[in-house]
C-alpha positions in Angstrom: 0.0 0.0 0.0 1.3 3.5 -1.0 2.0 6.1 1.6 0.6 9.6 1.4 4.1 10.8 0.5 4.4 8.3 -2.3 1.0 9.3 -3.7 1.9 13.0 -3.4 5.3 12.4 -5.2 3.5 10.5 -8.0 1.1 13.5 -8.5 4.0 15.9 -8.5 5.8 13.8 -11.1 2.7 13.5 -13.4 2.1 17.3 -13.0 5.7 18.1 -13.8 5.6 15.9 -16.9 2.3 17.4 -18.0 3.6 21.0 -17.6 6.9 20.2 -19.4 5.0 18.7 -22.3 2.7 21.7 -22.4 5.6 24.1 -22.5 7.4 22.0 -25.2 4.2 21.9 -27.3 3.7 25.6 -27.1 7.4 26.2 -28.2 6.9 23.8 -31.1 3.6 25.5 -32.1 5.2 29.0 -31.8 8.1 27.9 -34.0 5.8 26.3 -36.6 3.7 29.5 -36.7 6.8 31.5 -37.4 6.6 33.4 -34.1 10.3 32.9 -33.3 12.6 34.5 -35.9 16.3 35.0 -35.2 17.2 38.7 -34.5 19.6 38.5 -37.5 16.5 38.0 -39.7 14.8 41.0 -38.2 18.0 43.1 -38.9 18.2 41.8 -42.5 14.5 42.7 -42.9 15.1 46.3 -41.9 18.0 46.5 -44.3 16.0 45.0 -47.2 13.1 47.3 -46.6 15.3 50.4 -46.5 17.1 49.4 -49.7 13.8 48.7 -51.5 12.3 52.0 -50.3 15.0 54.0 -52.1 12.9 54.0 -55.2 9.9 51.8 -54.2 10.3 49.9 -57.5 12.5 46.9 -56.8 12.6 43.9 -54.5 15.2 43.0 -52.0 15.5 39.5 -50.5 17.6 37.1 -48.5 17.9 33.5 -47.4 18.7 32.6 -43.8 20.0 29.4 -42.3 22.8 28.0 -40.1 26.4 27.1 -40.7 28.1 24.0 -39.3 28.5 25.6 -35.9 24.9 26.6 -35.6 25.4 30.3 -36.3 22.7 32.1 -38.1 23.8 33.3 -41.6 22.0 35.8 -43.7 22.6 35.4 -47.5 21.7 38.7 -49.1 20.4 38.4 -52.6 20.8 40.6 -55.6 18.2 43.4 -56.0 15.5 42.6 -58.6 13.2 44.8 -60.6 9.6 44.3 -59.4 7.3 42.2 -61.5 10.0 41.0 -63.9 11.5 38.1 -62.0 10.8 34.6 -60.8 11.1 33.7 -57.1 14.2 31.7 -57.8 15.9 34.9 -59.1 15.1 36.7 -55.8 17.7 34.5 -54.1 20.8 34.8 -56.2 23.5 35.5 -53.5 25.5 38.7 -53.7 28.2 36.8 -51.8 28.2 33.1 -52.8 30.8 32.3 -50.1 28.2 32.9 -47.4 25.7 30.7 -49.3 28.4 28.0 -49.5 28.7 28.0 -45.7 25.0 27.2 -45.2 24.3 23.6 -44.0 20.6 24.3 -43.4 18.2 26.7 -44.9 15.5 27.9 -42.5 13.8 30.5 -44.6 13.4 32.9 -47.5 12.3 36.5 -47.3 11.8 39.4 -49.7 10.2 42.8 -49.8 7.2 43.7 -51.9 8.0 47.4 -52.7 5.6 50.3 -52.0 5.6 51.7 -55.5 6.5 55.1 -56.8 3.2 56.9 -56.8 2.3 55.7 -60.3 2.9 52.0 -59.8 1.4 50.1 -56.9 2.7 46.6 -56.1 0.8 43.8 -54.5 1.7 43.5 -50.8 0.7 40.0 -49.8 2.5 37.0 -51.3 1.8 36.4 -55.0 0.9 33.2 -56.6 4.5 32.8 -57.6 5.6 33.3 -54.0 3.2 30.6 -52.8 4.3 28.2 -55.5 8.0 28.8 -54.5 7.1 28.0 -50.9 5.3 24.8 -52.0 8.6 23.8 -53.7 10.6 24.6 -50.5 9.2 22.2 -47.9 10.3 22.9 -44.3 11.3 26.5 -44.9 9.6 29.5 -43.6 8.8 32.2 -46.1 8.3 35.9 -45.3 7.1 38.7 -47.5 7.4 42.2 -46.1 4.8 44.6 -47.5 6.7 47.9 -47.7 3.5 49.9 -48.3 1.1 48.3 -45.8 3.8 47.5 -43.2 2.7 43.9 -42.9 4.7 40.7 -42.6 3.3 37.6 -44.2 4.4 34.2 -42.9 3.8 31.2 -45.1 5.3 27.8 -45.9 4.7 24.9 -48.2 1.3 24.3 -46.7 0.0 27.9 -47.1 -0.4 31.1 -45.2 0.5 30.9 -41.5 -0.2 34.4 -40.3 0.0 38.1 -41.0 1.3 40.6 -38.5 2.3 44.2 -38.4 5.9 45.0 -39.2 6.2 46.8 -35.8 5.1 43.6 -34.0 7.6 41.5 -36.1 10.5 43.8 -35.1 9.8 43.6 -31.3 
């Protein structure tokens, strides 16, 4: 027959395991929903948006992932004229040596520019963006709407969420 202390200890063990599983589940859900993005990605997003806003008519993008030591690497891509490129062209590295150091790709991101007063560009992910994501399973994709200040999170399964740029940068 178990003593009160043994029963209490069993309850504490079960409670601890349940709480630990709940915390682990919430971390996994947050990561899957794109709620945790490395600070390096946020910095790269600011730089890409500033560069795109110089004329409001071109897209800036980058790839992020990790090197063999687990460090976050940002692979800045060449600037592209808006509406005249494929998604694959968004991610031609300006410095191929950084790209060569990636051992894992965690995501792709690019800016949809604000326009120049005459031209207005679509802010959410385009059909081409969604198709590119579908061909890149496991990677998080981000589109930064420069005009509407929204960040679109999506992956190979579809749209995950949309948040304000200000919230993303916190």
